[in-house]
C-alpha positions in Angstrom: -122.1 114.2 -163.4 -123.9 110.8 -163.5 -127.4 110.7 -164.9 -130.4 110.8 -162.5 -131.9 107.5 -161.6 -135.3 107.1 -163.3 -138.2 104.8 -162.5 -137.4 102.8 -165.7 -133.9 102.2 -164.4 -135.4 100.8 -161.2 -138.1 98.7 -162.8 -136.0 97.2 -165.6 -132.6 96.8 -163.9 -131.7 94.1 -161.5 -131.3 95.0 -157.8 -127.5 95.0 -158.3 -127.7 97.3 -161.3 -129.9 99.7 -159.5 -127.5 99.8 -156.5 -124.6 100.4 -159.0 -126.3 103.2 -160.8 -127.2 104.9 -157.5 -123.8 104.6 -156.1 -122.2 106.0 -159.2 -124.6 108.9 -159.1 -123.9 109.6 -155.4 -120.1 109.2 -155.5 -119.8 111.0 -158.8 -121.4 114.3 -157.8 -119.6 117.3 -156.3 -119.2 117.2 -152.6 -119.7 121.0 -152.3 -122.5 122.0 -150.0 -125.9 122.8 -151.5 -128.3 125.1 -149.8 -131.7 123.7 -148.7 -134.9 125.3 -149.8 -136.1 127.8 -147.2 -138.3 126.1 -144.5 -137.6 122.5 -145.8 -135.1 120.0 -144.6 -133.0 117.7 -146.6 -133.3 114.3 -145.2 -131.1 111.2 -145.3 -132.9 107.9 -144.4 -130.9 105.1 -142.8 -133.0 102.0 -142.9 -135.8 102.1 -145.5 -137.9 98.9 -144.6 -140.4 98.4 -141.9 -140.5 101.3 -139.5 -138.0 103.0 -141.7 -140.6 103.3 -144.4 -143.1 105.0 -142.2 -140.3 107.3 -140.8 -139.4 108.2 -144.4 -143.0 108.9 -145.3 -143.3 111.2 -142.3 -140.1 113.0 -143.0 -141.2 113.7 -146.5 -143.9 115.9 -145.2 -141.4 118.3 -143.9 -138.6 118.2 -146.4 -137.0 116.4 -149.3 -135.6 112.8 -149.2 -132.1 113.3 -150.8 -130.3 110.1 -149.6 -131.3 106.5 -148.8 -129.2 103.9 -147.1 -130.1 100.2 -146.5 -128.2 96.9 -146.6 -131.2 95.3 -148.5 -131.4 96.3 -152.1 -135.1 95.4 -152.2 -135.7 98.0 -149.5 -133.6 100.6 -151.4 -135.3 99.9 -154.6 -138.9 100.3 -153.1 -137.6 103.6 -151.5 -136.1 104.9 -154.8 -139.4 104.4 -156.6 -140.9 106.8 -154.1 -137.9 109.2 -154.2 -136.1 108.7 -157.6 -133.9 111.8 -157.2 -132.4 110.5 -153.9 -128.8 109.2 -153.8 -128.6 105.5 -152.7 -126.2 103.5 -150.6 -125.8 100.2 -149.0 -123.4 101.5 -146.3 -124.5 104.6 -144.3 -120.9 105.4 -143.6 -120.4 106.0 -147.3 -123.6 108.0 -147.4 -122.3 110.4 -144.7 -119.0 110.8 -146.6 -120.6 111.4 -150.0 -123.4 113.6 -148.8 -121.4 115.9 -146.5 -122.9 119.3 -146.8 -126.0 118.1 -148.6 -128.0 116.9 -145.6 -129.8 118.7 -142.7 -131.2 115.8 -140.8 -131.4 111.9 -140.7 -134.0 109.4 -139.8 -132.4 106.2 -138.4 -134.6 103.0 -138.3 -131.9 100.2 -138.4 -131.7 97.3 -136.0 -130.7 98.4 -132.6 -127.0 97.5 -132.9 -126.6 100.2 -135.6 -128.6 103.0 -133.8 -125.7 104.6 -131.9 -123.1 104.3 -134.6 -125.2 105.9 -137.3 -126.4 108.5 -134.9 -122.9 109.5 -133.8 -121.9 109.9 -137.5 -124.9 112.2 -138.0 -124.3 114.3 -134.9 -120.6 114.7 -135.6 -121.5 116.2 -138.9 -123.9 118.6 -137.2 -126.9 116.9 -138.6 -130.3 116.8 -136.7 -131.1 113.3 -135.7 -134.3 111.3 -135.4 -133.5 107.9 -134.1 -136.0 105.1 -133.5 -136.4 103.6 -130.1 -134.8 102.3 -127.9 -132.2 104.9 -129.1 -129.4 102.4 -128.8 -128.5 99.0 -127.5 -126.4 99.8 -124.4 -126.4 102.2 -121.5 -123.0 103.6 -122.4 -124.1 104.3 -126.0 -127.1 106.3 -124.5 -124.9 108.4 -122.4 -122.6 109.2 -125.3 -125.4 110.3 -127.6 -126.7 112.6 -124.9 -123.1 114.1 -124.5 -122.6 114.5 -128.3 -126.1 116.0 -128.9 -125.4 118.5 -126.0 -122.0 119.3 -127.4 -123.1 119.8 -131.1 -126.4 121.6 -130.2 -128.3 119.6 -132.8 -132.0 118.9 -132.7 -132.7 115.3 -131.7 -135.6 113.0 -131.1 -136.2 109.3 -130.3 -139.1 107.6 -132.1 -141.3 106.9 -129.2 -144.2 108.4 -131.0 -146.7 108.4 -128.1 -144.7 111.2 -126.4 -146.9 113.4 -128.6 -150.2 112.1 -127.2 -152.2 114.8 -125.4 -153.9 112.3 -123.2 -150.6 110.8 -122.1 -149.2 114.4 -121.3 -152.3 115.1 -119.3 -152.2 111.8 -117.3 -148.4 112.5 -116.6 -149.2 116.1 -115.6 -152.0 115.0 -113.2 -149.8 112.4 -111.5 -146.9 114.9 -111.2 -149.4 117.6 -109.8 -150.1 115.3 -106.8 -153.8 115.3 -107.4 -153.8 111.5 -106.8 -151.4 111.6 -103.9 -147.9 109.9 -104.0 -147.4 107.0 -106.3 -146.7 103.8 -104.5 -145.9 101.5 -107.4 -146.1 101.1 -111.2 -146.7 98.0 -113.2 -146.0 97.8 -117.0 -146.4 94.8 -119.3 -146.2 93.6 -122.9 -147.0 90.5 -124.8 -143.7 90.6 -126.7 -141.9 88.3 -127.4 -144.6 85.6 -127.5 -146.3 85.7 -130.9 -144.0 88.3 -132.2 -140.5 86.9 -132.4 -138.8 83.9 -130.7 -136.8 84.3 -127.5 -135.3 81.7 -125.2 -134.2 79.6 -128.2 -131.0 78.1 -129.6 -129.2 79.8 -132.4 -130.6 78.8 -135.8 -128.7 76.8 -138.3 -126.5 78.8 -140.8 -127.9 79.6 -144.1 -127.4 81.9 -147.1 -128.8 85.4 -147.2 -130.8 86.7 -150.2 -128.6 88.1 -153.0 -130.0 91.5 -152.3 -128.8 91.5 -148.6 -125.3 92.4 -147.5 -125.1 90.4 -144.3 -121.6 91.7 -143.5 -122.8 95.2 -143.5 -125.9 94.2 -141.5 -123.6 92.6 -138.8 -121.7 95.9 -138.7 -120.2 96.3 -135.2 -121.1 93.0 -133.8 -119.0 89.8 -133.7 -118.9 87.6 -136.9 -121.5 84.9 -137.2 -123.0 83.2 -140.2 -126.3 84.3 -141.6 -129.4 82.5 -140.5 -133.1 82.8 -141.1 -134.7 85.1 -138.6 -132.0 87.7 -138.2 -133.0 89.9 -141.0 -135.5 91.7 -141.3 -137.3 91.3 -138.0 -136.5 88.7 -135.4 -133.1 90.2 -134.6 -134.9 91.8 -131.5 -134.6 88.5 -129.6 -130.9 88.2 -129.8 -128.5 89.9 -127.3 -125.9 90.8 -130.0 -128.4 92.7 -132.1 -131.5 93.7 -130.2 -132.8 94.6 -126.7 -135.5 92.0 -126.2 -139.1 92.8 -125.3 -138.1 95.3 -122.6 -135.9 97.4 -125.1 -138.4 97.1 -127.9 -141.5 98.1 -126.0 -140.1 99.7 -122.8 -139.6 103.2 -124.4 -143.4 103.2 -125.2 -144.8 101.7 -122.1 -142.4 103.4 -119.6 -143.2 106.7 -121.3 -146.0 108.1 -119.3 -144.7 107.1 -115.8 -141.3 108.3 -116.8 -142.7 111.7 -117.8 -144.8 111.9 -114.6 -142.2 110.7 -112.2 -138.8 111.4 -113.7 -137.8 107.8 -113.5 -134.1 108.3 -114.0 -131.2 106.6 -112.4 -132.8 103.5 -110.6 -130.8 102.5 -107.5 -131.3 98.8 -108.1 -132.9 96.2 -110.4 -133.7 92.6 -110.1 -135.4 90.0 -112.4 -136.7 86.5 -112.6 -137.0 85.0 -116.0 -137.7 81.7 -117.9 -133.9 81.2 -118.2 -131.8 81.7 -121.3 -128.5 80.9 -122.9 -127.1 84.4 -123.0 -127.5 84.4 -126.8 -131.2 84.7 -127.1 -133.2 86.7 -124.5 -135.5 84.7 -122.2 -139.0 83.7 -123.2 -140.4 85.8 -120.4 -139.2 88.1 -117.7 -140.3 90.1 -114.6 -138.1 93.0 -113.8 -138.2 95.1 -110.7 -136.8 98.5 -110.5 -136.1 100.5 -107.3 -136.0 104.3 -107.4 -134.9 106.5 -104.6 -136.2 109.9 -103.6 -136.0 112.5 -106.3 -136.8 116.1 -106.2 -139.5 115.5 -103.6 -140.8 112.4 -105.2 -140.8 109.6 -102.6 -139.1 106.3 -103.3 -141.1 103.8 -105.4 -140.9 100.5 -107.3 -141.7 99.8 -110.9 -142.4 96.3 -112.1 -142.0 95.2 -115.8 -143.7 92.1 -117.1 -143.2 90.6 -120.5 -143.6 87.4 -122.6 -147.2 86.9 -121.5 -146.7 87.7 -117.8 -149.1 90.1 -116.2 -149.6 92.1 -113.0 -151.8 90.8 -110.2 -155.5 91.1 -111.4 -156.4 92.6 -107.9 -154.6 95.8 -108.9 -157.2 96.7 -111.5 -160.4 94.9 -110.8 -163.0 95.1 -113.6 -160.4 95.3 -116.3 -159.1 92.5 -118.5 -155.5 92.9 -119.2 -154.6 93.1 -122.8 -151.3 92.5 -124.5 -149.8 95.7 -123.4 -150.6 98.2 -120.6 -149.8 100.1 -117.5 -151.1 100.5 -113.9 -150.0 103.4 -111.7 -151.0 102.8 -108.1 -151.3 106.2 -106.2 -152.5 107.0 -102.6 -155.9 108.3 -103.7 -156.5 106.5 -107.1 -155.2 103.9 -109.5 -154.8 104.8 -113.2 -155.1 102.0 -115.8 -154.0 102.3 -119.4 -154.9 99.3 -121.8 -152.2 99.6 -124.6 -148.8 100.9 -125.6 -150.1 103.8 -127.6 -150.6 105.9 -124.5 -153.9 107.4 -125.6 -156.4 105.9 -123.0 -156.2 106.4 -119.2 -158.9 105.4 -116.9 -159.5 105.4 -113.1 -159.9 102.0 -111.6 -163.3 101.9 -109.8 -164.9 104.4 -112.1 -165.0 108.1 -112.3 -163.6 110.6 -114.9 -160.0 111.6 -115.2 -159.7 115.3 -114.2 -158.7 117.7 -116.9 -155.5 119.7 -116.9 -153.9 122.1 -119.4 -150.7 120.8 -121.1 -148.6 121.8 -124.0 -150.0 120.0 -127.1 -147.7 118.5 -129.7 -148.2 119.3 -133.4 -147.2 115.7 -134.0 -144.2 113.6 -133.2 -142.2 114.1 -136.5 -143.5 117.7 -136.7 -141.9 118.5 -133.3 -138.5 117.2 -134.7 -138.8 119.2 -137.9 -139.8 122.3 -135.9 -136.8 121.9 -133.7 -134.5 121.3 -136.6 -135.7 124.6 -138.2 -134.9 126.5 -135.1 -137.9 125.9 -133.0 -138.1 124.5 -129.4 -136.5 121.2 -128.7 -138.7 118.1 -129.2 -140.1 116.8 -126.0 -138.3 113.4 -126.5 -134.9 114.9 -127.3 -131.9 112.9 -126.4 -130.4 115.3 -123.7 -133.4 116.0 -121.6 -135.7 113.0 -122.1 -135.1 110.0 -124.3 -131.5 109.4 -123.4 -132.3 109.1 -119.7 -135.4 107.1 -120.5 -133.4 104.7 -122.7 -130.8 104.2 -119.9 -133.6 103.3 -117.4 -135.2 100.8 -119.8 -131.9 99.2 -120.8 -130.8 98.9 -117.2 -133.5 96.2 -116.8 -131.6 94.0 -119.3 -128.7 93.7 -116.9 -131.1 92.2 -114.5 -132.5 90.0 -117.1 -129.0 88.8 -117.9 -128.3 88.1 -114.2 -131.6 86.3 -113.6 -132.0 86.5 -110.0 -129.5 88.7 -108.1 -130.4 92.2 -107.0 -127.9 94.6 -108.8 -127.2 97.9 -107.2 -126.6 100.6 -109.7 -124.0 103.5 -109.7 -125.6 105.7 -112.4 -122.9 108.4 -112.3 -120.2 105.8 -113.2 -122.4 103.5 -115.2 -121.4 100.6 -113.0 -123.0 97.6 -111.2 -121.7 98.0 -107.7 -119.2 95.4 -106.6 -118.8 93.5 -109.9 -117.4 93.9 -113.5 -119.5 91.1 -114.7 -121.9 93.3 -116.7 -119.3 95.7 -118.1 -119.6 94.3 -121.7 -123.4 94.8 -121.6 -123.0 98.3 -120.3 -120.2 99.4 -122.8 -119.9 97.2 -125.9 -116.9 96.6 -128.0 -117.0 97.3 -131.7 -115.5 95.6 -134.7 -112.8 97.9 -136.3 -114.4 100.4 -138.6 -117.7 100.5 -136.7 -116.8 102.6 -133.6 -118.9 105.6 -132.4 -117.8 108.9 -133.8 -116.6 111.8 -131.5 -116.0 109.5 -128.5 
């Protein structure tokens, strides 16, 4: 058995030496299953930087971090300093092979183009899975993850943290109860991408990645292209090959309350106007219009998404100054305004106090997941019942953004834009060999 990785190894060794030690340790140990301590989970962390760091820190409250995977040695090194007994990998596929029987759950915080693949590996091994929003990059992937999770019966959750907000749950419950009358329209907006990452731009000039970054692994399932500044670690969100643009990044937060209130599944059509784009980088701004038919007694309604600095008409919420993110739900008897993406504040336009209503309160977003993984009730944002359908709705808007103008009628059952195959590659992606979804 290889020696444990010490803090001195991390601090004194180069990043390459650290990775080598950790890989030797991980691959050299027995693959026999090891029982988890009672009431604690054994977590694997896939993606250790940025949001992955906070996900790892949250997971550590409910279990032990026993495996780390990241294509960036700097991220791994920092994570190993926090969890020196964890095995370390640059390739999560190797992590799943080496740690089989030694994990209970994973937290996945990679760029969007890896979400579905890493998640499918986890589910196929029967591991409970917490995957950051927007769950995946394409609609077909979202549908497959729902199917796999249902088939394996694992606990799942998407990382749209505001689902745990009591105020959001109350606002959704009030709207659903009909106290404000039927909903006529919904407006949602974000200031992404302006000021956060570039969109509507040409591809940057090729460069060389840092020695600590394995860009081939970072590309993973997507087509070959040279490294360029801006892909890793953050601005990948603005590229069709890797991210899901402003809508994918923020939609699963800002759609969250109206989705919970109105069961906004399976739009019947979408349409968008944008700043224009080259089908490589997302547009600088977009307005997306969703049409929803009647559902379980809820009348038809429209939902309007605005991003890149676009905003709804100020007349919808007089007296309020629209910030960078927010939502407006226009009902027959009242209009509800929320000033941000955190879904913690909801106010009535024109004054007055939001009525109170009793709801199930969350113990916390990661706590819901851990509770489910330990045999408790499913997390609210589980793949099958909630976050999978939410992700499908959000991602459908990107087909309209790609089309930039035409109204697209949607056949949700068959995952097909009616009358055309133009969008098939956006709905169901192709994968480079070795990077396919597992169990499909």
